[in-house]
TORKOL-4160 file (C-alpha; in steps of 0.2 Angstrom, whole numbers, padded with zeros to 4 digits, m for minus):
327
<pt num="1" X="0000" Y="0000" Z="0000"/>
<pt num="2" X="0014" Y="0012" Z="0004"/>
<pt num="3" X="0022" Y="0009" Z="m0013"/>
<pt num="4" X="0005" Y="0013" Z="m0022"/>
<pt num="5" X="0005" Y="0029" Z="m0013"/>
<pt num="6" X="0022" Y="0033" Z="m0019"/>
<pt num="7" X="0017" Y="0028" Z="m0036"/>
<pt num="8" X="0001" Y="0039" Z="m0035"/>
<pt num="9" X="0012" Y="0054" Z="m0030"/>
<pt num="10" X="0024" Y="0051" Z="m0044"/>
<pt num="11" X="0010" Y="0051" Z="m0057"/>
<pt num="12" X="0003" Y="0067" Z="m0050"/>
<pt num="13" X="0020" Y="0075" Z="m0052"/>
<pt num="14" X="0021" Y="0069" Z="m0070"/>
<pt num="15" X="0004" Y="0076" Z="m0074"/>
<pt num="16" X="0000" Y="0075" Z="m0093"/>
<pt num="17" X="0017" Y="0067" Z="m0098"/>
<pt num="18" X="0012" Y="0049" Z="m0091"/>
<pt num="19" X="0016" Y="0035" Z="m0103"/>
<pt num="20" X="0002" Y="0023" Z="m0106"/>
<pt num="21" X="0011" Y="0008" Z="m0100"/>
<pt num="22" X="0014" Y="0017" Z="m0083"/>
<pt num="23" X="m0004" Y="0021" Z="m0081"/>
<pt num="24" X="m0009" Y="0003" Z="m0085"/>
<pt num="25" X="0004" Y="m0003" Z="m0072"/>
<pt num="26" X="m0004" Y="0009" Z="m0059"/>
<pt num="27" X="m0021" Y="0003" Z="m0062"/>
<pt num="28" X="m0016" Y="m0015" Z="m0062"/>
<pt num="29" X="m0008" Y="m0013" Z="m0045"/>
<pt num="30" X="m0023" Y="m0004" Z="m0038"/>
<pt num="31" X="m0034" Y="m0018" Z="m0044"/>
<pt num="32" X="m0023" Y="m0031" Z="m0037"/>
<pt num="33" X="m0023" Y="m0022" Z="m0020"/>
<pt num="34" X="m0042" Y="m0020" Z="m0020"/>
<pt num="35" X="m0045" Y="m0039" Z="m0023"/>
<pt num="36" X="m0032" Y="m0043" Z="m0010"/>
<pt num="37" X="m0044" Y="m0036" Z="0003"/>
<pt num="38" X="m0055" Y="m0051" Z="0000"/>
<pt num="39" X="m0041" Y="m0063" Z="0003"/>
<pt num="40" X="m0047" Y="m0078" Z="0014"/>
<pt num="41" X="m0048" Y="m0097" Z="0014"/>
<pt num="42" X="m0057" Y="m0096" Z="m0003"/>
<pt num="43" X="m0042" Y="m0089" Z="m0011"/>
<pt num="44" X="m0024" Y="m0094" Z="m0015"/>
<pt num="45" X="m0009" Y="m0084" Z="m0020"/>
<pt num="46" X="0000" Y="m0091" Z="m0036"/>
<pt num="47" X="0018" Y="m0087" Z="m0041"/>
<pt num="48" X="0023" Y="m0093" Z="m0058"/>
<pt num="49" X="0037" Y="m0091" Z="m0070"/>
<pt num="50" X="0029" Y="m0089" Z="m0088"/>
<pt num="51" X="0040" Y="m0085" Z="m0103"/>
<pt num="52" X="0054" Y="m0080" Z="m0091"/>
<pt num="53" X="0043" Y="m0068" Z="m0082"/>
<pt num="54" X="0038" Y="m0069" Z="m0064"/>
<pt num="55" X="0019" Y="m0068" Z="m0063"/>
<pt num="56" X="0009" Y="m0065" Z="m0047"/>
<pt num="57" X="m0009" Y="m0069" Z="m0046"/>
<pt num="58" X="m0023" Y="m0069" Z="m0032"/>
<pt num="59" X="m0033" Y="m0084" Z="m0038"/>
<pt num="60" X="m0051" Y="m0087" Z="m0032"/>
<pt num="61" X="m0054" Y="m0105" Z="m0028"/>
<pt num="62" X="m0073" Y="m0104" Z="m0023"/>
<pt num="63" X="m0083" Y="m0088" Z="m0028"/>
<pt num="64" X="m0099" Y="m0095" Z="m0022"/>
<pt num="65" X="m0100" Y="m0083" Z="m0007"/>
<pt num="66" X="m0098" Y="m0068" Z="m0018"/>
<pt num="67" X="m0111" Y="m0074" Z="m0030"/>
<pt num="68" X="m0123" Y="m0077" Z="m0016"/>
<pt num="69" X="m0120" Y="m0060" Z="m0009"/>
<pt num="70" X="m0125" Y="m0052" Z="m0025"/>
<pt num="71" X="m0140" Y="m0063" Z="m0028"/>
<pt num="72" X="m0146" Y="m0059" Z="m0010"/>
<pt num="73" X="m0148" Y="m0041" Z="m0015"/>
<pt num="74" X="m0164" Y="m0046" Z="m0024"/>
<pt num="75" X="m0180" Y="m0054" Z="m0019"/>
<pt num="76" X="m0177" Y="m0069" Z="m0031"/>
<pt num="77" X="m0166" Y="m0074" Z="m0045"/>
<pt num="78" X="m0168" Y="m0087" Z="m0059"/>
<pt num="79" X="m0152" Y="m0095" Z="m0066"/>
<pt num="80" X="m0155" Y="m0106" Z="m0082"/>
<pt num="81" X="m0145" Y="m0115" Z="m0095"/>
<pt num="82" X="m0146" Y="m0130" Z="m0106"/>
<pt num="83" X="m0131" Y="m0137" Z="m0097"/>
<pt num="84" X="m0134" Y="m0134" Z="m0079"/>
<pt num="85" X="m0133" Y="m0153" Z="m0075"/>
<pt num="86" X="m0130" Y="m0160" Z="m0063"/>
<pt num="87" X="m0140" Y="m0146" Z="m0054"/>
<pt num="88" X="m0132" Y="m0150" Z="m0037"/>
<pt num="89" X="m0115" Y="m0147" Z="m0044"/>
<pt num="90" X="m0119" Y="m0130" Z="m0050"/>
<pt num="91" X="m0129" Y="m0125" Z="m0035"/>
<pt num="92" X="m0113" Y="m0129" Z="m0024"/>
<pt num="93" X="m0102" Y="m0119" Z="m0036"/>
<pt num="94" X="m0114" Y="m0104" Z="m0038"/>
<pt num="95" X="m0121" Y="m0102" Z="m0021"/>
<pt num="96" X="m0113" Y="m0114" Z="m0010"/>
<pt num="97" X="m0128" Y="m0125" Z="m0005"/>
<pt num="98" X="m0142" Y="m0135" Z="m0012"/>
<pt num="99" X="m0157" Y="m0128" Z="m0003"/>
<pt num="100" X="m0164" Y="m0118" Z="m0017"/>
<pt num="101" X="m0178" Y="m0123" Z="m0028"/>
<pt num="102" X="m0174" Y="m0132" Z="m0045"/>
<pt num="103" X="m0184" Y="m0137" Z="m0060"/>
<pt num="104" X="m0179" Y="m0147" Z="m0075"/>
<pt num="105" X="m0188" Y="m0146" Z="m0091"/>
<pt num="106" X="m0188" Y="m0162" Z="m0102"/>
<pt num="107" X="m0181" Y="m0161" Z="m0119"/>
<pt num="108" X="m0193" Y="m0155" Z="m0132"/>
<pt num="109" X="m0186" Y="m0167" Z="m0146"/>
<pt num="110" X="m0192" Y="m0184" Z="m0150"/>
<pt num="111" X="m0179" Y="m0198" Z="m0146"/>
<pt num="112" X="m0182" Y="m0205" Z="m0163"/>
<pt num="113" X="m0174" Y="m0190" Z="m0171"/>
<pt num="114" X="m0157" Y="m0195" Z="m0165"/>
<pt num="115" X="m0146" Y="m0210" Z="m0161"/>
<pt num="116" X="m0133" Y="m0210" Z="m0147"/>
<pt num="117" X="m0119" Y="m0223" Z="m0149"/>
<pt num="118" X="m0105" Y="m0226" Z="m0137"/>
<pt num="119" X="m0090" Y="m0234" Z="m0145"/>
<pt num="120" X="m0080" Y="m0241" Z="m0130"/>
<pt num="121" X="m0067" Y="m0251" Z="m0139"/>
<pt num="122" X="m0055" Y="m0237" Z="m0143"/>
<pt num="123" X="m0045" Y="m0230" Z="m0128"/>
<pt num="124" X="m0043" Y="m0211" Z="m0129"/>
<pt num="125" X="m0033" Y="m0208" Z="m0113"/>
<pt num="126" X="m0018" Y="m0197" Z="m0117"/>
<pt num="127" X="m0006" Y="m0212" Z="m0116"/>
<pt num="128" X="m0015" Y="m0223" Z="m0129"/>
<pt num="129" X="m0024" Y="m0211" Z="m0141"/>
<pt num="130" X="m0009" Y="m0209" Z="m0153"/>
<pt num="131" X="m0009" Y="m0228" Z="m0155"/>
<pt num="132" X="m0027" Y="m0229" Z="m0161"/>
<pt num="133" X="m0026" Y="m0215" Z="m0174"/>
<pt num="134" X="m0029" Y="m0227" Z="m0189"/>
<pt num="135" X="m0043" Y="m0236" Z="m0181"/>
<pt num="136" X="m0051" Y="m0219" Z="m0177"/>
<pt num="137" X="m0049" Y="m0213" Z="m0195"/>
<pt num="138" X="m0057" Y="m0229" Z="m0201"/>
<pt num="139" X="m0072" Y="m0227" Z="m0189"/>
<pt num="140" X="m0075" Y="m0209" Z="m0195"/>
<pt num="141" X="m0074" Y="m0214" Z="m0213"/>
<pt num="142" X="m0085" Y="m0229" Z="m0212"/>
<pt num="143" X="m0098" Y="m0221" Z="m0200"/>
<pt num="144" X="m0100" Y="m0206" Z="m0211"/>
<pt num="145" X="m0100" Y="m0216" Z="m0228"/>
<pt num="146" X="m0117" Y="m0224" Z="m0222"/>
<pt num="147" X="m0126" Y="m0207" Z="m0224"/>
<pt num="148" X="m0119" Y="m0193" Z="m0235"/>
<pt num="149" X="m0120" Y="m0176" Z="m0226"/>
<pt num="150" X="m0111" Y="m0164" Z="m0215"/>
<pt num="151" X="m0103" Y="m0170" Z="m0199"/>
<pt num="152" X="m0092" Y="m0162" Z="m0185"/>
<pt num="153" X="m0078" Y="m0172" Z="m0177"/>
<pt num="154" X="m0073" Y="m0165" Z="m0160"/>
<pt num="155" X="m0056" Y="m0168" Z="m0153"/>
<pt num="156" X="m0049" Y="m0165" Z="m0135"/>
<pt num="157" X="m0035" Y="m0154" Z="m0141"/>
<pt num="158" X="m0028" Y="m0145" Z="m0157"/>
<pt num="159" X="m0012" Y="m0156" Z="m0157"/>
<pt num="160" X="m0022" Y="m0172" Z="m0157"/>
<pt num="161" X="m0035" Y="m0165" Z="m0170"/>
<pt num="162" X="m0020" Y="m0161" Z="m0181"/>
<pt num="163" X="m0012" Y="m0178" Z="m0179"/>
<pt num="164" X="m0028" Y="m0186" Z="m0184"/>
<pt num="165" X="m0032" Y="m0174" Z="m0198"/>
<pt num="166" X="m0014" Y="m0177" Z="m0206"/>
<pt num="167" X="m0017" Y="m0196" Z="m0205"/>
<pt num="168" X="m0035" Y="m0195" Z="m0212"/>
<pt num="169" X="m0031" Y="m0185" Z="m0227"/>
<pt num="170" X="m0016" Y="m0197" Z="m0230"/>
<pt num="171" X="m0028" Y="m0213" Z="m0229"/>
<pt num="172" X="m0042" Y="m0205" Z="m0238"/>
<pt num="173" X="m0035" Y="m0191" Z="m0250"/>
<pt num="174" X="m0052" Y="m0189" Z="m0258"/>
<pt num="175" X="m0061" Y="m0184" Z="m0242"/>
<pt num="176" X="m0068" Y="m0167" Z="m0240"/>
<pt num="177" X="m0062" Y="m0161" Z="m0223"/>
<pt num="178" X="m0061" Y="m0144" Z="m0215"/>
<pt num="179" X="m0050" Y="m0141" Z="m0200"/>
<pt num="180" X="m0052" Y="m0127" Z="m0186"/>
<pt num="181" X="m0037" Y="m0116" Z="m0186"/>
<pt num="182" X="m0029" Y="m0111" Z="m0169"/>
<pt num="183" X="m0031" Y="m0092" Z="m0171"/>
<pt num="184" X="m0049" Y="m0090" Z="m0178"/>
<pt num="185" X="m0056" Y="m0073" Z="m0181"/>
<pt num="186" X="m0075" Y="m0070" Z="m0183"/>
<pt num="187" X="m0074" Y="m0069" Z="m0202"/>
<pt num="188" X="m0064" Y="m0085" Z="m0203"/>
<pt num="189" X="m0077" Y="m0093" Z="m0191"/>
<pt num="190" X="m0091" Y="m0088" Z="m0203"/>
<pt num="191" X="m0081" Y="m0094" Z="m0218"/>
<pt num="192" X="m0079" Y="m0111" Z="m0210"/>
<pt num="193" X="m0098" Y="m0113" Z="m0206"/>
<pt num="194" X="m0102" Y="m0107" Z="m0224"/>
<pt num="195" X="m0095" Y="m0124" Z="m0230"/>
<pt num="196" X="m0109" Y="m0133" Z="m0221"/>
<pt num="197" X="m0124" Y="m0129" Z="m0232"/>
<pt num="198" X="m0139" Y="m0141" Z="m0233"/>
<pt num="199" X="m0134" Y="m0156" Z="m0244"/>
<pt num="200" X="m0135" Y="m0174" Z="m0244"/>
<pt num="201" X="m0124" Y="m0178" Z="m0259"/>
<pt num="202" X="m0107" Y="m0180" Z="m0251"/>
<pt num="203" X="m0098" Y="m0182" Z="m0234"/>
<pt num="204" X="m0091" Y="m0165" Z="m0227"/>
<pt num="205" X="m0081" Y="m0166" Z="m0211"/>
<pt num="206" X="m0077" Y="m0152" Z="m0200"/>
<pt num="207" X="m0063" Y="m0156" Z="m0188"/>
<pt num="208" X="m0065" Y="m0145" Z="m0172"/>
<pt num="209" X="m0059" Y="m0144" Z="m0154"/>
<pt num="210" X="m0070" Y="m0148" Z="m0139"/>
<pt num="211" X="m0075" Y="m0133" Z="m0129"/>
<pt num="212" X="m0070" Y="m0122" Z="m0144"/>
<pt num="213" X="m0080" Y="m0109" Z="m0154"/>
<pt num="214" X="m0089" Y="m0123" Z="m0164"/>
<pt num="215" X="m0095" Y="m0133" Z="m0150"/>
<pt num="216" X="m0108" Y="m0121" Z="m0143"/>
<pt num="217" X="m0119" Y="m0107" Z="m0150"/>
<pt num="218" X="m0119" Y="m0114" Z="m0167"/>
<pt num="219" X="m0136" Y="m0117" Z="m0176"/>
<pt num="220" X="m0134" Y="m0128" Z="m0191"/>
<pt num="221" X="m0152" Y="m0133" Z="m0193"/>
<pt num="222" X="m0160" Y="m0147" Z="m0203"/>
<pt num="223" X="m0147" Y="m0156" Z="m0214"/>
<pt num="224" X="m0134" Y="m0143" Z="m0212"/>
<pt num="225" X="m0127" Y="m0155" Z="m0199"/>
<pt num="226" X="m0132" Y="m0173" Z="m0197"/>
<pt num="227" X="m0119" Y="m0179" Z="m0184"/>
<pt num="228" X="m0107" Y="m0176" Z="m0170"/>
<pt num="229" X="m0092" Y="m0188" Z="m0168"/>
<pt num="230" X="m0085" Y="m0184" Z="m0151"/>
<pt num="231" X="m0068" Y="m0190" Z="m0147"/>
<pt num="232" X="m0063" Y="m0192" Z="m0128"/>
<pt num="233" X="m0072" Y="m0187" Z="m0112"/>
<pt num="234" X="m0065" Y="m0169" Z="m0114"/>
<pt num="235" X="m0055" Y="m0168" Z="m0098"/>
<pt num="236" X="m0048" Y="m0150" Z="m0095"/>
<pt num="237" X="m0029" Y="m0150" Z="m0097"/>
<pt num="238" X="m0019" Y="m0151" Z="m0081"/>
<pt num="239" X="m0012" Y="m0135" Z="m0075"/>
<pt num="240" X="m0007" Y="m0126" Z="m0059"/>
<pt num="241" X="m0023" Y="m0118" Z="m0057"/>
<pt num="242" X="m0033" Y="m0134" Z="m0060"/>
<pt num="243" X="m0023" Y="m0143" Z="m0047"/>
<pt num="244" X="m0026" Y="m0130" Z="m0034"/>
<pt num="245" X="m0044" Y="m0131" Z="m0037"/>
<pt num="246" X="m0044" Y="m0150" Z="m0036"/>
<pt num="247" X="m0035" Y="m0149" Z="m0020"/>
<pt num="248" X="m0047" Y="m0136" Z="m0013"/>
<pt num="249" X="m0062" Y="m0147" Z="m0017"/>
<pt num="250" X="m0054" Y="m0163" Z="m0011"/>
<pt num="251" X="m0052" Y="m0154" Z="0006"/>
<pt num="252" X="m0070" Y="m0147" Z="0005"/>
<pt num="253" X="m0080" Y="m0162" Z="m0001"/>
<pt num="254" X="m0068" Y="m0176" Z="m0007"/>
<pt num="255" X="m0074" Y="m0173" Z="m0025"/>
<pt num="256" X="m0059" Y="m0163" Z="m0032"/>
<pt num="257" X="m0057" Y="m0173" Z="m0048"/>
<pt num="258" X="m0076" Y="m0174" Z="m0051"/>
<pt num="259" X="m0079" Y="m0156" Z="m0049"/>
<pt num="260" X="m0064" Y="m0149" Z="m0058"/>
<pt num="261" X="m0060" Y="m0162" Z="m0072"/>
<pt num="262" X="m0075" Y="m0174" Z="m0075"/>
<pt num="263" X="m0090" Y="m0163" Z="m0074"/>
<pt num="264" X="m0082" Y="m0148" Z="m0084"/>
<pt num="265" X="m0076" Y="m0161" Z="m0097"/>
<pt num="266" X="m0094" Y="m0168" Z="m0098"/>
<pt num="267" X="m0101" Y="m0151" Z="m0100"/>
<pt num="268" X="m0091" Y="m0149" Z="m0116"/>
<pt num="269" X="m0097" Y="m0166" Z="m0122"/>
<pt num="270" X="m0115" Y="m0160" Z="m0120"/>
<pt num="271" X="m0112" Y="m0144" Z="m0129"/>
<pt num="272" X="m0104" Y="m0153" Z="m0144"/>
<pt num="273" X="m0118" Y="m0166" Z="m0144"/>
<pt num="274" X="m0131" Y="m0152" Z="m0144"/>
<pt num="275" X="m0125" Y="m0145" Z="m0161"/>
<pt num="276" X="m0135" Y="m0160" Z="m0170"/>
<pt num="277" X="m0153" Y="m0158" Z="m0165"/>
<pt num="278" X="m0158" Y="m0139" Z="m0166"/>
<pt num="279" X="m0176" Y="m0140" Z="m0172"/>
<pt num="280" X="m0191" Y="m0153" Z="m0172"/>
<pt num="281" X="m0186" Y="m0157" Z="m0190"/>
<pt num="282" X="m0168" Y="m0161" Z="m0187"/>
<pt num="283" X="m0162" Y="m0179" Z="m0188"/>
<pt num="284" X="m0144" Y="m0185" Z="m0184"/>
<pt num="285" X="m0132" Y="m0196" Z="m0174"/>
<pt num="286" X="m0121" Y="m0193" Z="m0159"/>
<pt num="287" X="m0105" Y="m0204" Z="m0158"/>
<pt num="288" X="m0096" Y="m0205" Z="m0142"/>
<pt num="289" X="m0078" Y="m0212" Z="m0144"/>
<pt num="290" X="m0069" Y="m0217" Z="m0128"/>
<pt num="291" X="m0069" Y="m0232" Z="m0117"/>
<pt num="292" X="m0073" Y="m0221" Z="m0102"/>
<pt num="293" X="m0090" Y="m0216" Z="m0109"/>
<pt num="294" X="m0097" Y="m0234" Z="m0105"/>
<pt num="295" X="m0091" Y="m0232" Z="m0087"/>
<pt num="296" X="m0105" Y="m0231" Z="m0074"/>
<pt num="297" X="m0099" Y="m0214" Z="m0067"/>
<pt num="298" X="m0101" Y="m0207" Z="m0085"/>
<pt num="299" X="m0117" Y="m0215" Z="m0089"/>
<pt num="300" X="m0125" Y="m0208" Z="m0073"/>
<pt num="301" X="m0122" Y="m0191" Z="m0081"/>
<pt num="302" X="m0131" Y="m0194" Z="m0097"/>
<pt num="303" X="m0147" Y="m0184" Z="m0099"/>
<pt num="304" X="m0163" Y="m0194" Z="m0099"/>
<pt num="305" X="m0167" Y="m0191" Z="m0117"/>
<pt num="306" X="m0151" Y="m0201" Z="m0121"/>
<pt num="307" X="m0160" Y="m0217" Z="m0113"/>
<pt num="308" X="m0161" Y="m0225" Z="m0130"/>
<pt num="309" X="m0142" Y="m0224" Z="m0132"/>
<pt num="310" X="m0132" Y="m0240" Z="m0137"/>
<pt num="311" X="m0115" Y="m0246" Z="m0131"/>
<pt num="312" X="m0106" Y="m0254" Z="m0146"/>
<pt num="313" X="m0090" Y="m0265" Z="m0143"/>
<pt num="314" X="m0083" Y="m0265" Z="m0161"/>
<pt num="315" X="m0084" Y="m0256" Z="m0177"/>
<pt num="316" X="m0096" Y="m0268" Z="m0186"/>
<pt num="317" X="m0109" Y="m0266" Z="m0172"/>
<pt num="318" X="m0108" Y="m0247" Z="m0173"/>
<pt num="319" X="m0110" Y="m0248" Z="m0192"/>
<pt num="320" X="m0125" Y="m0260" Z="m0190"/>
<pt num="321" X="m0133" Y="m0248" Z="m0178"/>
<pt num="322" X="m0130" Y="m0233" Z="m0190"/>
<pt num="323" X="m0138" Y="m0242" Z="m0204"/>
<pt num="324" X="m0153" Y="m0246" Z="m0194"/>
<pt num="325" X="m0155" Y="m0228" Z="m0189"/>
<pt num="326" X="m0153" Y="m0221" Z="m0206"/>
<pt num="327" X="m0162" Y="m0234" Z="m0216"/>
């Protein structure tokens, strides 16, 4: 605080000749000090070396108390989203308890409009995913060949997406595949989506990243998109911040991995799957590719409108299910 006072006096003496970077440094300092007034057991202090620069950060581990304080200013609040599930998880994150009223609206779509298939025969953990690239490419190719149209394939990272893409166009050079770039501007996003016009004459694949710009807020209605192929359970990458959060919730409720990795990852799965059925006239498939999707802890997270989903244990079984759905 004493240093901030010296800094303020220094700026006052400079008056109008203050460089922009000096002003920004001062305001960043004041913001840092203001936040530090709230520091308690819900925060931690992170010191990291990033690109040869030392970074200091006050990191909020649990903002529920602050959100609840704001909500309490009103007589009532309504929080709603298509992905507020499981609701108890979001209640704990947002307000710190599960006492408030909740309401779940059932899906407006007919279950005959879509088919969910879980391919549990391909391991997609980081250790094994590079070993099954050829099998994954074969699955994508044969599954999409059954019904011509537009498909999105969602991958857990840019690096794995690019690895599969390079192998896919090598194996199937005639394939029509578009790939999401790492630095995507708004104009480039629209150009990418413009390639997915209504058609049923050829297979067009869009390779995208889970949790990216194409996995939520995209409305490709009717047969502009007839399938989402989702590779892996979408666990967030391990980082210092993620591990601090995991440790915090391990101490709070013994559910650190569940809260910080599993549920946020599955939320990305639900968003990507939701691209397929946007209207009552849509029809399409959702393919979940990962052994973990057939585990009890993941199947318990499935929404009720996925109740007709089928677990397949090999490629032929998946293809037979797809043929039954489309034909």
